[in-house]
C-alpha positions in Angstrom: -37.6 -4.2 21.6 -36.1 -7.6 22.8 -35.9 -8.4 26.5 -32.8 -9.3 28.1 -33.1 -12.8 28.2 -34.1 -13.1 24.3 -31.2 -11.1 23.6 -29.0 -13.3 25.5 -30.5 -16.4 23.8 -30.3 -14.9 20.2 -26.8 -14.3 21.1 -26.2 -17.7 21.9 -28.1 -19.1 19.2 -25.8 -16.8 16.7 -22.6 -17.8 18.3 -23.2 -21.7 18.2 -24.6 -21.7 14.8 -21.6 -19.6 13.4 -19.3 -22.4 15.1 -21.2 -25.3 14.3 -23.3 -24.9 11.2 -26.0 -26.9 12.6 -29.6 -25.8 13.9 -29.2 -25.0 17.5 -31.6 -26.6 20.0 -33.1 -25.5 23.5 -30.9 -28.2 25.1 -27.7 -27.1 23.7 -28.3 -23.5 24.8 -29.2 -24.6 28.3 -25.8 -26.4 28.9 -24.0 -23.2 28.3 -22.7 -21.8 31.6 -23.5 -18.2 30.7 -27.4 -18.6 30.0 -28.8 -20.2 33.3 -32.4 -21.1 31.9 -34.1 -24.3 31.5 -34.8 -26.0 28.2 -38.5 -25.4 28.4 -37.7 -21.5 29.1 -35.4 -21.3 26.1 -37.8 -23.2 23.7 -40.8 -20.7 24.7 -38.3 -17.8 24.0 -37.0 -19.4 20.9 -40.6 -19.7 19.5 -41.1 -16.1 20.3 -37.9 -15.0 18.5 -39.0 -17.1 15.5 -42.5 -15.3 15.6 -40.6 -12.0 15.5 -38.7 -13.0 12.6 -35.4 -13.4 14.4 -35.0 -17.1 13.9 -36.0 -19.8 11.5 -36.7 -23.4 11.8 -35.3 -25.3 8.8 -37.6 -28.2 9.2 -39.9 -29.7 12.0 -38.4 -30.8 15.2 -34.9 -29.4 14.2 -33.3 -26.8 16.4 -33.3 -22.9 14.9 -31.0 -21.0 12.8 -30.6 -17.2 12.8 -32.7 -15.3 10.0 -31.1 -12.3 8.0 -33.0 -10.0 10.5 -31.4 -12.1 13.6 -27.7 -11.8 12.3 -28.6 -7.9 11.5 -29.7 -7.6 15.2 -26.7 -9.5 16.3 -24.2 -7.2 14.3 -25.9 -4.2 15.3 -26.4 -4.8 19.1 -24.7 -8.0 20.3 -21.5 -8.2 19.1 -18.5 -7.1 21.3 -15.2 -5.6 20.2 -12.5 -8.1 19.1 -8.7 -7.6 18.9 -6.1 -9.7 17.4 -3.7 -11.3 19.5 0.0 -9.6 19.2 1.3 -12.4 17.0 -1.8 -12.2 14.5 -1.5 -8.6 14.4 2.3 -8.5 13.5 1.4 -11.1 10.8 -1.3 -8.8 9.3 1.0 -5.8 9.4 3.8 -7.7 7.8 1.6 -9.1 5.2 0.4 -5.8 4.1 3.6 -4.2 4.3 5.0 -6.6 1.8 1.9 -6.3 -0.7 1.4 -2.8 -0.4 4.9 -1.6 -0.5 6.6 -4.2 -2.6 8.5 -2.0 -4.8 9.9 0.4 -2.1 10.9 -2.4 0.1 12.6 -4.1 -3.0 14.6 -1.1 -3.5 15.5 -0.4 0.2 16.5 -4.0 0.4 18.8 -3.6 -2.4 20.3 -0.4 -1.1 21.0 -2.3 2.2 22.7 -5.1 0.3 25.0 -2.9 -1.5 26.4 -1.0 1.6 26.7 -4.1 3.4 28.8 -6.1 0.7 30.9 -2.9 -0.1 31.4 -1.0 3.1 30.7 2.1 1.2 27.8 4.2 0.8 25.1 3.0 -1.7 22.5 5.6 -3.5 19.8 4.2 -5.5 17.4 6.3 -7.7 13.9 4.9 -7.7 11.7 4.5 -10.8 10.9 7.6 -12.8 7.3 8.7 -13.1 7.4 8.1 -16.9 7.2 4.2 -16.2 4.8 4.1 -13.2 1.2 3.9 -14.2 -2.3 3.5 -12.5 -3.1 0.0 -11.8 -6.3 0.8 -9.9 -8.2 3.6 -8.2 -10.9 3.5 -5.4 -12.9 6.0 -3.6 -14.1 5.0 -0.2 -16.6 7.2 1.8 -15.6 7.7 5.4 -18.6 10.0 6.2 -20.8 12.5 4.4 -18.0 14.8 3.7 -14.9 12.8 3.4 -13.5 9.9 1.6 -10.2 8.2 1.0 -8.7 7.9 -2.2 -6.5 5.0 -2.9 -4.0 4.8 -5.8 -2.7 1.5 -6.7 0.4 1.8 -9.1 2.0 -0.6 -11.6 5.1 -0.6 -9.1 2.9 -2.2 -6.3 2.8 1.1 -4.3 -0.2 2.1 -2.6 -1.0 5.7 -1.8 -3.9 6.8 0.3 -5.2 10.3 0.6 -8.2 11.8 2.5 -10.4 14.2 0.1 -13.3 16.5 0.9 -16.7 15.2 -0.7 -18.7 18.3 -1.8 -22.3 18.7 -0.6 -25.0 16.7 -2.5 -22.5 14.2 -4.1 -24.1 10.6 -3.6 -22.3 7.3 -3.0 -23.7 6.1 -6.2 -22.2 9.0 -8.3 -18.8 8.2 -6.7 -19.1 4.6 -7.6 -19.9 5.5 -11.2 -16.8 7.8 -11.3 -14.5 5.2 -9.9 -15.7 2.6 -12.5 -15.3 4.8 -15.2 -12.0 6.0 -14.3 -10.8 2.5 -13.7 -12.0 1.5 -17.3 -10.6 4.4 -19.2 -7.4 5.2 -17.3 -5.8 2.0 -16.1 -2.1 1.6 -17.3 -1.9 5.3 -18.1 1.4 6.8 -16.8 0.7 8.8 -13.5 1.9 12.0 -15.0 -0.6 11.9 -18.0 -3.7 11.3 -15.4 -4.9 14.9 -15.1 -4.8 15.5 -18.6 -6.4 12.2 -19.6 -8.9 12.9 -16.9 -10.5 15.7 -19.0 -9.8 14.4 -22.6 -11.2 10.8 -22.0 -13.6 11.0 -19.0 -14.7 14.7 -19.0 -17.6 14.4 -21.7 -18.9 11.1 -20.5 -19.0 12.2 -16.9 -20.8 15.5 -17.9 -23.6 13.4 -19.7 -24.1 10.8 -17.1 -23.3 12.5 -13.7 -25.1 15.4 -12.0 -22.3 16.8 -9.9 -19.6 16.5 -12.7 -17.7 19.7 -11.7 -17.5 18.9 -8.1 -16.2 15.4 -8.9 -13.8 16.5 -11.3 -12.2 18.8 -8.5 -12.2 15.6 -6.2 -10.4 13.5 -8.7 -7.8 16.4 -9.4 -6.8 16.5 -5.9 -6.9 12.6 -5.5 -4.8 12.0 -8.3 -2.0 14.6 -7.5 0.1 11.6 -6.7 3.3 11.8 -4.5 4.8 8.8 -6.9 5.4 11.7 -9.4 8.7 12.6 -7.7 11.7 10.1 -8.1 12.8 8.6 -4.6 16.4 8.5 -3.4 17.2 5.6 -1.1 20.5 5.8 0.9 22.1 3.3 2.9 25.5 3.0 4.8 26.2 6.7 4.9 28.2 6.2 8.2 30.4 3.9 6.3 32.4 7.0 5.1 33.6 7.5 8.9 35.4 4.0 8.6 37.7 5.3 5.8 40.9 6.7 6.7 40.6 9.3 4.0 37.6 10.8 5.8 39.0 11.4 9.3 38.7 15.1 8.4 35.5 16.2 10.1 34.5 18.9 7.8 35.3 16.9 4.8 32.8 14.4 6.0 30.2 17.1 6.9 30.3 18.4 3.5 29.6 14.9 1.8 26.7 14.3 4.4 25.3 17.6 3.1 25.4 16.7 -0.2 23.6 13.4 0.6 20.7 15.2 2.1 20.2 17.3 -1.1 17.8 15.0 -3.0 17.6 17.3 -6.1 21.4 17.2 -6.6 21.5 13.6 -6.0 19.0 12.8 -8.5 21.1 14.9 -10.9 24.2 13.3 -10.0 22.7 9.7 -10.5 20.9 10.4 -13.7 22.6 9.0 -16.8 23.8 11.5 -19.3 22.1 11.0 -22.7 23.7 8.1 -24.5 25.1 6.5 -21.4 24.5 3.2 -20.4 26.0 0.3 -18.4 28.4 1.0 -15.7 29.5 4.5 -15.2 32.6 5.2 -13.1 33.4 8.9 -12.1 36.5 9.3 -10.3 37.7 12.1 -8.0 37.3 15.6 -9.8 35.2 13.7 -12.8 32.6 14.4 -10.3 30.7 17.9 -10.6 30.7 18.5 -6.7 33.6 19.7 -4.8 32.2 17.9 -1.6 32.9 14.5 -3.4 36.2 15.5 -5.2 38.0 13.0 -3.3 35.5 10.3 -4.0 34.4 7.9 -6.7 30.8 7.2 -7.9 30.3 4.1 -9.6 26.7 3.7 -11.1 24.6 1.4 -13.1 21.1 1.4 -14.5 18.2 -1.2 -13.9 15.4 -1.6 -16.1 12.4 -3.5 -17.2 11.2 -4.6 -20.7 13.8 -2.3 -22.4 13.0 0.8 -20.2 15.3 2.4 -17.8 13.8 2.7 -14.6 16.4 3.9 -12.2 20.1 4.0 -11.3 22.0 2.3 -8.3 25.4 3.6 -7.4 28.2 3.3 -4.8 29.9 6.2 -3.4 33.4 5.8 -1.6 36.9 6.9 -1.5 38.8 7.0 -4.7 40.8 4.1 -3.0 38.0 1.7 -3.9 37.8 -1.8 -4.8 36.7 -1.1 -8.4 36.6 -4.7 -9.9 34.7 -5.8 -7.0 32.0 -3.0 -6.8 31.5 -3.1 -10.7 30.9 -6.9 -10.6 28.4 -6.5 -7.7 26.7 -3.6 -9.3 26.6 -5.8 -12.5 25.1 -8.6 -10.6 22.4 -6.3 -8.6 21.3 -4.2 -11.6 20.6 -7.4 -13.4 18.7 -9.1 -10.6 16.8 -5.8 -10.1 16.0 -5.6 -13.7 14.7 -9.3 -13.4 12.6 -8.8 -10.4 11.0 -5.5 -11.4 10.0 -6.6 -14.9 6.7 -8.3 -13.9 5.4 -5.0 -12.7 6.0 -3.5 -16.0 4.6 -6.1 -18.4 
């Protein structure tokens, strides 16, 4: 057990050494306003701390530096809480938002650009699960009974999920499973993960891991990814209210209700077999009565020859068709180019 004075001196030495990377002497410690002891007293305490294994002297007549034991004591007992300042905190949040949600942000940004440029409602159908694969998997223990499963996909999306760890499962077993899964299932499409889990990992896990069945159950839950649902992004829905054709409140309400029906929108936005490029559906060519007085113009975006999703503009039949088609052509091309690096 260290005395309060020894704790204070050890903390001062670690702080100074972290800052300067130079051995710390008694005189420099005595000059600190928060210590208040003479150099002789500090030298005696430093000698005792060295004898106890908390400090080391790199060479004769030099000051002391913390030992590994000293750092451990410092971390466990002497460090105070630390907070980022508001600007640093904002910088961190912005960085992780950009890195971890790159795909989603790009799609949302594209939807915003479309509605802003056209003054109509933009609808974007996100990448299909068939082209979204596992990039990396991690399982981080929180305590003895829970862990966080982290799935990083080929789209740059990161999904976190808390899972229960069965009794008796060790950290080393979890590490073995994670390493095995990443080596065997990286780049496998998400919708195939559960099947491949048994066909490619099952036998090997059974040979090498004691709690095989329990960990397989954990992985099943962890790999039940939300990415298996396509996402629909909307922007500019209230632009409908600016069109003279939609002053009828009941007509607008029906359109808004349709825009809230994700499965219907997905079906509406998915190209029919053999369709490619720009598709224009005018008035009653649309399957839904709610948009019988609207036009829907869509275009697909792709990467490396694979269709990933659809972008579209919904507006009155009195639409600037040439302008909208031109904008969709450009944006679908740009999305294809920007997204291609995720699908190499």
